[in-house]
C-alpha positions in Angstrom: 126.6 28.0 45.7 129.5 30.5 46.0 129.0 31.6 42.4 125.3 32.2 43.1 126.1 34.4 46.1 128.5 36.5 44.0 125.8 36.8 41.3 123.3 38.0 43.9 125.7 40.5 45.3 126.5 41.9 41.8 122.8 42.0 41.0 122.1 44.0 44.2 124.9 46.4 43.4 123.7 47.0 39.9 120.1 47.6 41.0 121.3 50.0 43.7 123.4 51.8 41.2 120.5 52.1 38.7 118.4 53.8 41.3 120.9 56.6 41.8 121.5 56.9 38.0 117.8 57.4 37.4 117.5 60.5 39.6 116.4 63.5 37.7 117.6 67.0 38.0 115.1 69.1 40.0 112.8 71.4 38.0 113.6 75.1 38.2 112.4 76.7 41.4 109.9 79.6 41.3 111.2 81.8 44.0 109.1 84.8 45.1 110.7 88.2 44.6 110.8 88.9 48.3 113.2 86.0 48.8 115.4 86.7 45.8 116.4 90.1 47.2 116.4 89.0 50.9 119.7 89.6 52.7 121.1 87.3 55.3 120.9 89.3 58.6 123.5 87.1 60.3 127.2 87.9 60.0 129.1 85.3 58.0 131.6 84.6 60.8 133.2 81.6 62.5 130.5 81.4 65.2 127.6 81.4 62.7 129.3 78.9 60.4 130.0 76.6 63.4 126.3 76.9 64.5 125.2 76.3 60.9 127.4 73.2 60.7 125.7 71.7 63.8 122.2 72.4 62.4 123.2 71.1 58.9 124.7 67.8 60.4 121.4 67.3 62.3 118.9 68.2 59.6 120.5 68.2 56.1 123.4 65.7 56.0 121.3 62.6 55.5 120.3 63.7 52.0 122.9 66.4 51.1 125.9 64.6 52.4 128.8 65.7 54.7 130.2 68.1 52.1 127.0 69.1 50.3 127.6 66.9 47.2 124.1 65.3 47.4 125.5 62.0 48.4 124.0 61.5 51.9 122.7 58.0 52.9 119.1 58.9 52.1 119.9 60.6 48.7 119.6 57.5 46.6 116.0 57.0 47.7 115.0 60.4 46.3 113.4 60.9 42.9 115.4 64.0 42.3 119.1 64.7 42.9 119.5 66.8 46.0 122.0 69.1 44.5 125.7 69.9 44.6 126.4 72.7 47.1 129.9 73.1 45.8 128.9 74.0 42.3 129.3 77.5 40.8 125.5 77.4 39.9 124.7 76.9 43.6 127.0 79.7 44.7 125.6 82.1 42.1 122.3 82.2 44.0 121.5 84.9 46.5 121.3 84.1 50.2 117.5 84.7 50.0 117.2 82.1 47.2 119.1 79.6 49.2 117.0 80.4 52.3 113.8 79.8 50.3 115.0 76.5 48.9 116.5 75.3 52.2 113.9 76.5 54.7 110.6 76.9 52.8 111.2 73.9 50.5 109.0 72.1 48.0 108.3 68.6 46.7 110.9 66.3 48.2 112.7 69.1 50.0 110.6 69.5 53.2 109.8 72.7 55.0 112.1 73.4 57.9 110.5 76.4 59.5 109.2 74.3 62.5 112.1 71.8 62.6 114.6 74.7 62.8 112.5 77.4 64.5 115.3 79.8 65.2 115.8 82.4 62.4 119.5 82.7 63.5 119.9 78.9 63.1 118.2 79.0 59.7 120.5 81.7 58.4 123.5 80.0 60.0 122.8 77.0 57.8 123.0 79.3 54.7 126.4 80.6 55.9 127.6 77.1 56.5 126.5 75.9 53.0 128.5 78.8 51.5 131.6 77.0 52.7 131.1 74.1 50.2 133.1 75.5 47.3 135.2 73.4 44.9 
């Protein structure tokens, strides 16, 4: 019986691992020109980063993880990998591009315009995500 329980636990672990391995990389985003050139109106200071962290922990952490590595508790259930906010590719994007992806969303990335109604809070999240560098 003990061997059977171990077998079941190993099988569950393998199945769980296979779900995360099968995640695909998100298709390229088509970002409107108005967002590509959009500048963050909020100062990138300690106050905005702290506010952004509070908003991020409430709305983003469950999929994107505590440090933006795409390893939050809900991430494994997604069809596409939620992204690595510490990567050079991520940080090469403009604030407007990050805003569009984070607030407007698409597919599995929901729209947050109503969940985070304050423009200051929306931009504060962008400032906070900029702190996730390798």
